[in-house]
C-alpha positions in Angstrom: -20.8 -33.2 -0.7 -23.8 -31.4 0.5 -25.5 -32.7 3.5 -28.5 -34.7 2.4 -30.2 -33.6 5.8 -29.9 -29.7 5.1 -32.5 -28.0 2.9 -31.2 -26.9 -0.4 -32.4 -23.6 -0.3 -32.9 -21.2 2.7 -34.8 -17.6 3.1 -32.4 -15.0 4.6 -32.1 -11.1 4.5 -29.6 -10.0 1.9 -27.5 -8.9 4.8 -27.4 -12.1 6.5 -26.6 -13.8 3.1 -23.8 -11.3 2.8 -22.3 -11.9 6.2 -22.5 -15.7 5.7 -20.7 -15.5 2.5 -18.0 -13.1 3.7 -17.1 -15.6 6.5 -17.3 -18.6 4.5 -14.8 -17.0 2.3 -12.5 -16.2 4.8 -13.1 -12.4 5.4 -12.8 -11.5 9.0 -12.0 -7.8 9.2 -14.6 -4.9 8.7 -14.1 -1.2 9.0 -16.8 1.1 9.2 -18.8 3.8 11.1 -22.3 2.8 12.5 -25.0 4.4 10.4 -28.5 4.0 9.5 -29.2 2.5 6.0 -26.5 0.0 6.9 -28.3 -1.3 9.8 -29.5 -4.8 8.8 -25.7 -5.5 7.7 -24.6 -4.2 11.2 -27.3 -6.4 12.8 -26.0 -9.5 10.9 -22.5 -8.7 11.9 -23.3 -8.2 15.6 -24.4 -11.8 15.6 -20.9 -13.1 14.5 -18.4 -13.2 17.2 -15.5 -14.4 15.0 -15.7 -11.5 12.5 -13.8 -8.3 13.8 -15.6 -5.0 13.2 -13.5 -1.7 13.8 -15.8 1.4 14.1 -13.7 4.5 13.1 -14.1 8.2 13.5 -14.4 8.9 9.6 -15.1 6.7 6.8 -11.7 7.3 4.9 -9.9 5.8 7.7 -12.1 2.4 7.2 -10.6 2.4 3.4 -7.2 3.0 4.9 -7.5 0.3 7.2 -8.8 -2.2 4.6 -5.7 -1.4 2.5 -3.4 -1.8 5.4 -4.8 -5.5 5.7 -4.4 -6.1 2.2 -0.7 -4.5 2.1 0.4 -6.2 5.1 -1.3 -9.8 4.6 -2.7 -9.9 0.9 -6.1 -10.6 2.4 -9.1 -8.9 1.4 -11.0 -6.9 4.1 -14.5 -5.0 4.1 -14.8 -1.0 4.4 -18.2 0.3 4.6 -19.7 3.9 3.9 -23.2 4.9 4.3 -25.4 6.7 1.4 -24.4 10.0 0.7 -21.3 11.5 2.7 -20.4 8.1 4.1 -19.7 6.6 0.8 -18.2 10.2 -0.4 -15.8 9.8 2.6 -15.0 6.3 1.9 -14.3 7.1 -1.7 -11.6 9.4 -0.7 -9.3 7.0 0.6 -10.2 4.2 -1.9 -8.3 5.7 -4.2 -5.1 5.0 -2.9 -6.1 1.2 -3.0 -6.9 1.7 -6.6 -3.7 3.5 -7.2 -1.5 1.1 -5.3 -3.4 -2.2 -6.5 -4.6 -3.3 -3.3 -7.5 -5.8 -3.0 -10.3 -4.3 -1.0 -14.1 -5.1 -0.9 -16.4 -1.7 -0.6 -19.9 -1.7 0.2 -22.0 1.4 0.2 -25.8 1.8 1.0 -28.1 4.0 -0.8 -31.7 5.2 -0.3 -34.7 3.0 -1.2 -34.8 2.5 -5.2 -38.1 4.0 -5.4 -36.9 7.4 -4.7 -33.4 7.0 -6.2 -33.7 6.2 -9.9 -34.3 8.9 -11.1 -33.3 10.9 -8.1 -36.4 12.5 -6.4 -34.8 14.7 -3.9 -34.2 12.7 -1.0 -31.6 13.8 1.5 -28.0 12.4 1.3 -28.6 10.6 -2.1 -25.5 9.8 -4.3 -25.4 7.6 -7.4 -22.7 5.3 -5.7 -22.0 3.2 -8.8 -21.2 6.1 -11.1 -19.2 7.7 -8.1 -17.0 4.6 -7.6 -16.5 3.8 -11.3 -13.2 5.3 -11.9 -11.6 4.2 -8.7 -12.4 0.8 -8.6 -11.3 -2.3 -10.6 -15.0 -3.3 -10.7 -18.1 -1.9 -9.4 -22.0 -2.7 -9.5 -25.1 -1.9 -8.2 -27.4 -4.7 -6.8 -30.6 -4.4 -7.8 -32.4 -7.7 -7.1 -31.6 -9.6 -3.7 -31.1 -13.2 -5.3 -28.4 -12.0 -7.3 -26.2 -10.9 -4.3 -24.0 -14.1 -3.9 -23.3 -13.8 -7.7 -22.3 -10.2 -7.5 -20.3 -10.8 -4.3 -18.2 -13.8 -6.1 -17.8 -11.6 -8.9 -16.5 -8.8 -7.2 -14.0 -11.0 -5.2 -12.9 -12.5 -8.3 -12.1 -9.1 -9.8 -10.4 -7.6 -6.9 -7.8 -11.2 -6.4 -7.6 -12.0 -10.0 -4.8 -10.5 -12.2 -3.5 -7.3 -11.0 -5.3 -6.8 -7.8 -7.6 -3.6 -7.0 -10.5 -2.5 -5.0 -14.3 -3.4 -5.9 -17.5 -1.9 -4.9 -21.0 -3.0 -4.3 -23.8 -0.5 -3.7 -26.8 -2.4 -2.0 -29.8 -0.5 -1.3 -31.2 -0.6 2.1 -34.1 -2.7 0.8 -31.8 -5.3 -0.7 -30.1 -5.7 2.6 -33.3 -5.9 4.7 -35.4 -7.8 2.2 -35.9 -11.6 2.6 -34.7 -13.9 -0.5 -34.5 -17.7 -1.0 -30.8 -18.7 -1.6 -29.2 -21.7 -2.8 -26.9 -23.3 0.0 -24.5 -24.3 -2.9 -24.3 -20.6 -3.6 -23.9 -19.2 -0.3 -21.1 -21.9 0.7 -19.2 -22.0 -2.6 -15.5 -22.1 -1.8 -13.1 -19.2 -3.1 -11.4 -21.7 -5.6 -14.9 -22.3 -7.3 -14.7 -18.5 -8.9 -11.0 -18.1 -8.9 -8.5 -19.2 -11.7 -4.7 -20.2 -11.4 -2.3 -17.4 -12.0 -0.5 -17.5 -15.0 3.0 -19.0 -15.9 5.4 -17.7 -18.5 5.7 -19.4 -21.9 9.1 -21.3 -22.3 9.9 -19.5 -25.6 9.7 -16.1 -23.7 12.0 -17.3 -20.9 14.4 -18.9 -23.6 14.5 -15.1 -25.1 14.9 -13.4 -21.7 18.0 -15.9 -21.0 19.6 -15.1 -24.2 19.3 -11.5 -23.3 21.2 -12.0 -20.2 23.7 -13.9 -21.7 24.6 -10.7 -23.7 24.0 -7.9 -21.0 27.0 -6.3 -19.5 25.0 -3.9 -17.4 21.7 -6.0 -16.2 19.6 -4.6 -13.2 16.7 -6.2 -11.6 13.9 -4.2 -10.4 11.4 -5.8 -7.8 8.0 -4.5 -7.4 4.9 -5.2 -5.3 3.9 -8.1 -7.8 7.0 -10.2 -5.9 5.7 -9.1 -2.6 2.1 -10.4 -3.6 3.7 -13.6 -5.0 4.6 -14.3 -1.4 7.9 -14.9 0.8 9.5 -18.0 -1.2 9.0 -15.8 -4.4 11.0 -12.9 -2.4 13.6 -15.7 -1.3 13.9 -16.8 -5.2 14.4 -13.3 -6.5 17.2 -12.6 -4.2 18.7 -16.0 -5.6 18.2 -14.7 -9.2 20.0 -11.6 -8.0 22.8 -13.7 -6.8 22.9 -15.9 -9.8 23.1 -13.2 -12.5 25.4 -11.0 -10.2 23.6 -7.7 -10.8 22.3 -5.0 -8.6 18.8 -4.7 -7.7 16.3 -1.7 -6.8 12.7 -2.1 -5.5 9.9 0.0 -5.8 7.8 1.7 -3.3 5.2 -1.5 -3.4 8.3 -3.6 -3.2 10.2 -2.6 -0.1 11.8 -5.2 1.4 11.6 -7.8 -1.5 15.4 -7.4 -1.8 16.8 -7.0 1.6 18.1 -3.4 2.2 21.2 -5.0 3.7 22.0 -7.2 0.8 25.3 -6.4 -0.8 23.7 -6.1 -4.3 20.8 -3.9 -2.8 21.2 -0.1 -4.5 18.5 1.2 -2.8 14.6 1.1 -1.7 11.5 2.7 -3.0 12.6 3.8 -6.5 14.4 6.9 -7.0 14.1 7.7 -3.3 16.8 5.2 -2.7 19.5 7.4 -3.8 21.7 8.7 -6.6 23.3 5.1 -7.3 19.4 3.9 -8.2 19.3 7.0 -10.7 22.8 6.0 -12.2 21.6 2.3 -12.6 18.6 2.9 -14.2 20.1 5.5 -16.6 23.2 3.1 -17.7 21.8 -0.4 -17.7 21.7 -2.2 -20.7 19.1 -4.6 -19.5 16.1 -3.9 -17.0 14.7 -6.8 -15.9 11.4 -5.6 -14.1 9.2 -7.8 -11.8 5.6 -7.0 -10.7 6.6 -3.2 -11.5 4.3 -0.8 -13.2 7.2 1.9 -13.5 5.3 4.6 -11.8 6.7 8.1 -11.5 9.0 6.6 -8.4 11.0 5.3 -11.3 11.2 8.3 -13.6 14.5 9.5 -12.9 14.9 11.6 -15.9 11.1 12.9 -15.8 8.1 11.6 -17.7 9.4 8.6 -19.6 9.7 9.0 -23.5 9.3 6.3 -26.1 12.6 7.3 -27.7 14.4 8.1 -24.8 16.9 4.9 -24.7 16.9 2.9 -27.9 20.0 0.7 -26.6 18.3 -0.2 -23.4 16.5 -3.6 -23.5 13.7 -3.9 -21.1 11.9 -7.1 -19.8 8.7 -6.4 -18.2 7.0 -9.4 -16.2 3.4 -8.7 -14.9 0.6 -10.7 -13.8 -1.8 -8.1 -15.8 -1.2 -8.1 -19.7 -2.3 -4.5 -19.6 0.6 -3.5 -17.7 3.1 -4.5 -20.5 4.6 -1.7 -22.5 1.9 0.9 -20.8 4.8 3.1 -19.6 8.1 2.2 -21.4 8.9 0.3 -24.7 9.5 -3.2 -24.1 12.0 -5.6 -25.7 9.9 -8.6 -24.0 6.6 -8.6 -22.2 5.7 -11.7 -20.0 2.3 -12.3 -18.9 3.0 -14.2 -15.5 2.8 -14.2 -11.6 6.2 -13.0 -10.5 7.1 -16.0 -8.5 6.3 -18.6 -11.5 8.3 -16.3 -13.7 11.5 -16.1 -11.1 11.3 -19.8 -10.7 11.2 -20.4 -14.8 14.4 -18.2 -15.0 16.4 -19.7 -12.3 15.7 -23.1 -13.8 16.4 -22.0 -17.8 19.9 -20.7 -16.4 21.3 -23.9 -15.1 24.5 -24.3 -16.7 24.2 -21.0 -18.8 27.4 -18.5 -18.6 26.6 -14.8 -17.7 29.3 -12.3 -17.9 28.4 -9.0 -16.7 31.0 -6.2 -16.7 33.3 -6.6 -13.9 32.7 -2.8 -13.1 29.3 -2.7 -13.3 28.0 -3.8 -9.9 31.2 -2.5 -7.6 30.9 0.8 -9.2 27.3 1.2 -8.3 28.2 0.1 -5.1 30.7 2.4 -4.5 28.3 5.2 -5.7 25.7 4.0 -3.2 28.1 3.9 -0.4 29.5 7.6 -1.3 25.7 9.0 -1.4 25.1 7.7 1.9 28.1 9.1 3.4 27.4 12.3 2.0 24.4 13.0 3.8 24.9 15.7 6.6 22.6 15.2 9.5 23.5 18.2 11.4 20.8 20.2 13.7 18.6 23.0 12.0 18.4 26.1 14.0 18.4 24.2 17.3 15.9 21.5 16.2 16.7 17.9 15.1 17.5 17.0 11.5 14.8 14.6 10.2 17.3 12.4 9.0 19.1 12.0 12.2 15.7 11.4 14.0 14.9 8.9 11.4 18.1 7.0 11.8 17.7 7.2 15.7 14.3 5.8 15.4 15.3 2.6 13.3 17.5 1.8 16.2 14.5 0.7 18.1 12.5 -1.2 15.1 13.3 -4.5 14.7 13.2 -6.3 11.2 10.1 -7.7 11.5 8.2 -4.9 13.1 5.7 -3.3 10.8 6.3 0.3 9.9 4.0 2.8 7.9 5.6 5.7 6.3 3.2 9.1 5.8 3.8 12.3 5.0 6.0 14.1 2.3 9.6 14.4 3.2 9.0 12.2 6.3 8.4 9.2 3.9 11.7 10.0 2.1 13.9 10.2 5.3 11.9 7.3 6.9 12.4 5.2 3.7 16.3 6.2 3.8 17.1 5.3 7.3 14.5 2.6 8.3 15.9 -0.8 6.8 13.4 -3.1 5.1 14.9 -6.5 5.3 11.5 -8.4 4.5 8.6 -7.9 2.3 5.5 -6.5 4.0 7.0 -4.9 6.8 7.6 -1.3 5.6 4.4 0.5 4.0 4.2 3.7 2.0 1.1 4.9 0.3 2.9 6.2 -3.2 0.1 5.6 -5.8 -2.1 8.5 -4.5 0.1 9.6 -1.6 -2.9 10.3 0.3 -1.9 12.1 3.6 -3.3 10.4 6.7 -2.7 6.7 5.4 -0.4 5.9 8.3 -2.2 5.7 11.6 -5.4 4.1 10.2 -3.2 1.3 8.1 -1.0 1.1 11.1 -4.1 0.6 13.7 -5.6 -2.2 11.2 -2.1 -3.7 11.0 -2.1 -4.1 14.9 -5.4 -5.8 15.2 -4.2 -8.3 12.2 -0.9 -8.9 13.8 -1.1 -8.9 17.5 2.1 -10.6 18.1 4.1 -7.6 16.2 5.1 -4.0 17.2 3.8 -1.7 14.7 5.0 1.9 14.2 3.9 4.9 12.3 6.5 7.5 11.1 4.3 10.6 9.9 4.7 14.4 9.2 2.8 16.8 11.4 0.7 18.0 8.3 -0.2 14.2 7.4 -1.1 13.3 11.0 -3.6 16.0 11.2 -5.8 14.4 8.6 -6.5 11.1 10.8 -5.4 11.9 14.5 -9.1 11.3 15.4 -8.4 7.8 15.0 -6.3 7.8 18.3 -9.8 7.5 20.0 -10.5 4.2 17.8 -7.1 3.0 18.9 -8.2 3.2 22.7 -11.4 1.9 22.1 -10.3 -1.1 20.6 -7.0 -1.4 22.7 -4.9 -1.3 19.7 -1.3 0.1 20.3 0.7 1.9 17.5 3.9 4.0 18.5 3.8 7.2 16.2 6.5 9.4 15.9 5.7 12.8 14.2 8.4 14.7 12.3 6.9 18.0 13.5 8.6 20.9 11.4 5.3 23.0 12.1 4.6 23.5 8.7 3.6 22.2 5.3 7.2 21.6 4.7 7.4 20.6 1.0 5.0 23.4 -0.2 6.6 25.9 2.0 10.1 25.1 0.4 8.4 25.5 -3.1 6.5 28.4 -2.2 9.7 30.3 -0.8 11.5 29.1 -3.9 8.9 31.4 -6.1 8.9 34.2 -3.6 5.9 33.9 -1.7 4.2 31.9 1.1 0.6 31.1 1.9 -1.2 28.8 4.2 2.0 26.4 5.1 2.1 27.1 8.9 1.3 24.6 11.3 2.9 26.3 14.1 1.7 25.6 17.9 -0.2 22.4 18.1 0.6 20.3 21.0 0.4 16.7 19.3 1.1 14.9 22.7 -1.3 16.7 24.5 -4.0 15.6 21.8 -2.9 12.4 22.4 -3.4 12.3 26.0 -6.8 13.8 25.6 -7.8 10.7 23.4 -6.5 8.4 26.4 -3.3 7.5 24.8 0.4 8.2 25.8 1.9 11.3 24.5 5.3 12.9 24.7 7.1 15.8 23.2 10.6 15.1 22.1 13.1 18.4 21.6 16.6 16.6 21.9 18.1 13.7 19.9 19.8 12.5 23.0 16.6 11.9 24.8 15.1 9.8 22.1 16.3 6.5 23.7 14.5 7.4 27.0 11.5 8.3 25.5 11.2 5.3 23.2 11.9 3.0 26.1 8.8 4.6 27.8 6.9 4.5 24.7 7.6 0.7 24.1 6.7 -0.1 27.6 3.3 1.8 27.5 -0.2 -0.5 27.3 -1.9 2.3 24.9 -1.2 3.7 21.5 1.8 6.2 22.0 2.4 9.6 20.0 5.9 11.1 20.2 5.7 15.0 19.0 9.3 15.2 17.9 10.4 18.7 17.0 12.5 18.8 13.8 13.7 21.2 11.3 13.0 21.4 7.6 16.0 19.8 5.5 15.4 18.9 1.8 16.0 15.2 1.0 19.0 14.9 -1.4 16.6 13.1 -3.7 14.1 16.3 -3.7 15.3 17.7 -7.3 15.1 14.1 -8.8 11.4 14.1 -7.3 10.5 17.5 -8.7 11.7 16.2 -12.2 9.7 13.2 -12.2 6.3 14.7 -12.9 7.7 17.9 -14.6 5.9 18.9 -17.6 7.7 17.6 -20.7 6.6 16.8 -24.1 
């Protein structure tokens, strides 16, 4: 009930109203770079001690950080970009949130409308609404100050409903600084007022899925990011469904940890990166049950999918977004549903139902999985550590509840292999856009949001170079992340491809001392050359009070699934 002693309307600047609503709606994390046209917004933020602003050294890092909050908590965070270059920098990393369906709110400023539409030659002028249109779920320019509450509510609803994604508001400087009359009821509207309930599956669709399961001899469960977003209870029930059916399970890159990697029915993590047994299962399954999975190229084990490549395979896809159903592969049944609600419905419908998968199906795949893992040789390479051996050694120091970002080309593959994901939202890749440089900023944001957890960034030397300046941010805000660089002194994947075709250009990264760079930023830095020194170096890293960079000297070794990776996006009609 509204307080009768308070006025029904209040006059505030656009920036004050915006910050009031953000706080009221539970948005506490803001990332950006101090800038002129956003000054009214920064002034309003400075007056709120219970909202955490992190000032970055490049706007792309602000979007990576907001994405890190979304990936690790499911909460929405705000990232900011100044007019012109600030908004352009922000957009470059916001593409990752778009490709990975992470709810992020981006706000840009722009020059005064009087010199913008049409453009009259003002410096740093960009049409941000047009620029952001194709990399956001929803996007608008605020042209009337009084409509700011309506448009913010619309943006958050679009970001969090159905298939999540980033949204963008461009707010000209005169709207941020102008004073307007707002309804208190509108300023204080709860999130529930403009958010709907997640959809549940229809009973007849569930009955059809149960009938397919009764007939299946080689069933397979694929768990995607939609299960992780449904929460830990949904993940636990997914494992219960896996046990109930008695079939193998695979996670996608966004579903790392939904099925614990040490579960006896887990074939592998992260799509085909999880190993040859994953490929075998996807090729041979007669029924694939996919929850919250969009079938990105990390699932394309035979190259780009064709509509007629497996007419004998039944595919059931469950996704909260109806537009995702059948988008990549032909479906037997498509269910528009929250993943957790669909899992609950299937578990209930399977009570008392006899299932009879082939007795050789699961044991045969588990044997293939074990043989694949045993076949990986981790010998030193020309006096340098094998990247897999380094990843395996690092994993001994990482607990199941620690948070870990994977960044870089082959570094992500080797880390995915040897850094077990035993719970959802503990291991994070940026698979959709694969934007290098995601790892450190996202890890720093996670360190701020999860002060009770240890946070690691496992990255390549090339990837680290994109955002190493955020070590300064780590020092300024007292954020601790332990970064281990797989330093093979090259753009390794690109160099290998070039050499295969008889040339090499621009791939050498020899001679950079990343440990010295870390120390120059006020962090702890060490160089690691021998695997036998890892435990001592890690002990010092864990004891350090600042962020840490371990510059680990590794050789180049192609991951066993490298060939499958190459085929996944090969040109094929």
